[in-house]
N, C-alpha and C positions, 0 to 999 in steps of 0.2 A: 718365713723371713725373720732373721735375727738382726735387728738394727744395731745391737751391741757390737756386731762384727762389720758393720757397713762403713765404708769410707765417708768421711764428712767433708763437705765442700761449703765454705762460707762464701756467700754471694754478695759482692760489694758493687753498687752502682757507681759509675764514674762519668763525669761530663766530658773530660778530656783524657782519652786513653793514653796518649803519649806522655802527658804531664804525670798521670798516675803511675805509669810504668817507671818513669824517672824517679819518682818518690820511692816506690817499693824496691827498685833495684839499686838506687844510689843511697838514699837515706837509710833504708832498712837493710841494705846489703843482701837482698835475696838474689839467688841466681836468676839469670834471664828467664822471663816467663815463657810459657809454651802457648803459642798462638793457635787458636782453634778456628775452624771454618765459620762458625757462627759469630765471630768477632770478639769472643772472650779471650782473656789472657789468664792462664792458670799458673799459680805458684805452688810448689810443694813445700810444706812446712811441718816437720815432725809428725808425719802420718795424717796430716790434714791438708786440704787444698784451699787456697784462696783464689776465687774466680773474680776478676775485674770484668765487668760488662758495661758497655756503653749505654748510657741512659741520659737523654737530653736534659732532663730536669734534675739529674743527680740524685743524691740521697735526701730523704725526708726524715730519717731516723734521728731521734734526739737521745738515743741511748748508746751504750758501748756496743759496737758491731763485732769486735773481736778483741781478745786479750792474749798477749804472749806471756807465758810463764817463764820467768827468768830466775837465775840463781842469786844474782847480785844486782838488785834494782838500781842502786845508786851508780854503779859502774856503767850499766846500760844507759841510764839517763845521760850521763856525761858523754858517752860515745855518740848517742843520737843528737845531743845538743851540738856536738862538734860537726855534725853533718847537716845542721840547720833546722833540726826538728824543734818546734816550740811546744812546751808543755803547758797544759791548762792549770790554773790555780782555782781552788774552790774554797769558799767560806760560807757553808750552809749548815743548818742544824743537822748534826750527825755526819757531816762530810766536810772536813777541813784538811787542806793540804798544807804541809810545811816543807819548804824546799822541794816542791812538786809532788811530795809523797803523802798519801793518806793511809793511816793504819785502820783497817777494817777487820776487827776480830782476829782471825787467824792469818791475815795476809796484809801486805803492803801493796798499794796500787798507785799508779801515776797515769794520767791520760794525756793524749795528744790527738790532733786531727791529721788525717792524711791530706794530700793536696786537693781532694775532692769533697772534704767536709765530713767524711766518715770518722766516727769517734773510735780511736784505738786505745788500748790499754796495755800497760805492763803490770804484771803482778808477781810477787814473790811470797811464797809460803813462809810463815813465821813458825819456826820449829819450837814446839813447847815440850817440856819434859815434866813428868809428874813426879812428885817427891815421894 
């Protein structure tokens, strides 16, 4: 088995599947999810799958569940804000956002929650050139 060739599926627990589908399909503009017999809804994103699965207690994770790599983080933030997405602000040692964005070494990042409390992220690679 070569895991480097395996399809990746990110599993996200949701309390309210209809509300979560609305968020992923309306706010994130993902194509309609594929309903599975076991109750999951699957979204296909750039070679990866996101699987929303009903779980009465929802998520307990306090970390980023998934991150979308984007080319222009500021533009994507504005698009998502226009669809009602609210971005988190942080002012912690080593993690401070300015206008929703934190620079972390070789990338910029911005976080927001889905409708079910899962922490999602946008990240943009910072291109560096050596002299």
